[in-house]
N, C-alpha and C positions, 0 to 999 in steps of 0.2 A: 500113228500115235507115238510109236516108239522112235520114229525119225524126229519128231518134234521134241521129245524129251532129250534125245541126244544132242540136237542143236541147242536147246536151252542149257543143258549142262556145260557144253563147249563155250557158250557165251559167258557163263558164270565163271568157269575157269579162266577164260581170258580176260575178263574184268578183274578178277582177283589178282592175276599176274600184273596187270597194269597198275592196280591200286597198291599192291603189296610187295611187288617184285623188286622195287628199288628202295626198300626200306633199311638197307644197311647204312650204318652211320647215323649221325645226328645232324639236325639242320643248324646252320650258323645263322648270324643276325641278318644276313642277306637272303635267307631262304635256301641256300644250296646245301645239299648233304655233303658232309665231310667225315673222313675217318682218320683216326690217328695214324701216322706213318712212322712208326718205330722203325729205326734203321734207314730211313731216307737220308739222313745226315749224321755223320759221325765226326767228332773233332779228335783228331789223332796227333800225337806228338805236339800238344799244344805248348808253345813256349820253349821247346827243347830242340828243334831241328834247325841247322844253319845251311842256307844256301847262298853261295856267293858272299859270305861273310855277313849276312844279316839273318836275324832270327825270324823264321817263318813258322806258320802253323798250318798243319795239313788238315783239309776238310774233304772227306770222302762223300760223294753223293750217289744215291742209288734210287732210281725211279723205274718206271715201266720200261720194259726192253724197247729200244728204238726211240726213247725220249731224250730231251736235252734240258739242261738247267741254264737259265739266265741268272747269273750271280752279280750282285751289285751292293754297294754300300748305299746306305739311305740318302746321303747328301751328294754322293758321287764327287767328293772333294778329298783328294789324296792327302792334302796337308791336314785335314781335320780327322779323316777316318782311315788312312792307309790304302793299300792296293791289293788286288788280287794278282797272284803270279802264276802264269802258266808254265813258265820255265825261267832260266835265269836271265833271259833276254827279252821277255815279253810280260808286260804288267799293264794293268788298267783298273779303274774303279768300277768297271762293268765288263763281264766276259760271258761268253756262252760256251758250255761244255757238254759232251755227250754224257749220259747216265752211265755210271759205273766208273767215272773219272775222279781222280783226286786233284784238287787245286790247292793253292796255298794263299794265305792271307799274310801280309806283314804290315806292322805299324811304321815301317821305315819308308821315307819318301825322299827321293833325290830329284832336284829340279834343274840340274846343270850347273847351279852355282854352290850347292851344299846339300848335306844330308839332314833330314829332320825326322822327328818322330811324331806321329799322329797327335794332334792337340786334344781331342776330345777325351773326357774321362769315360764316357759311355759311347760305344760305337755299335751301330745296327748293321747287320749283314742280312741281305735279303736274297731269297732263292725262289725263282718261279719254274716249276717243272712244266714242260710243254711237250706235246706229241702232235706232230703235224701242225694244224693251226689251232689246236685245242690246249687250254690250260687245264692241267690235270692234278696239280697240287701246288703247294708252296711251303716255305719254311722261313722262320725268322730266328736269328741268333743275336743275343745281346752280349757284347764284350765289355767287361768292366775292368779298367785299368787298376792294377795292383800296385802297392808301394814298391819302390825301387829296390827294396832289400828282398823282395820275393823271388823265387827261382824262375817263375815265368812273368811275362809282362801283363797278360790279360787273362781274366777268368771268363770262359765261355759258358752261356746258358742257352740251350735249345728252348726258346720261348713257345714256339709252335711249329709243328711239322705235320701236314695233313695232306691227303689225297682227296680228289672229288670222284667218288666211285661212280661207275656208269649206270645209267638208268636200264633195267632189265638186263644188265650185264653187256649191252652192246652199244648204248648211245651215250656219247660224253656230254655232260652237263655244259650248257652254254655260258661259260664264265668269261667275262671281258676283262681287258687290261685295267680298266677303271675300277671294276668291282674287286679284283684280286688286290689292286692298290689299296682300296679302302680297307679290306680285311688285314692286310699287312699293317697299315697305319693303326688299326685297332688293337692289334697284337703288340704294338710298340708303346702303348700307353702305359 
């Protein structure tokens, strides 16, 4: 009898862990648990740092150790949304960097014939945090162009920065590229 009670108690505890062990965070519109990720993304020196004679804006990215960030502009069109800069010789509208890295964004675009400034008044920057083959979080930043007389060119707002917490502390949630794309699109409304 004592053995049966012990087995029943173990089963109840196991079911409780399965049912309630992953309750951290809140569920989003697609049913995934997500937690606020304060500190995942920091906008530093925005509008005040020059690299190679163009104004750039530092973005510090911090995620789970060993993770990486896929950084892109919404339209991936440099003429409309500017570029990410890894250094003074490498730029693109989409880059991948290790967690703990700072990257830069610039509204200046050079196409070989001339220098242009990003055309859009509102620019969206998207960041997907990955570890191994798992999507573990994302962030969305809105940049609003300021009047020319302003000391900086764009005002950044972190619209959303979240992580997808592990179930029972060990299993990543199964978030697909399409699903995180929908979540990002929803955040940009």
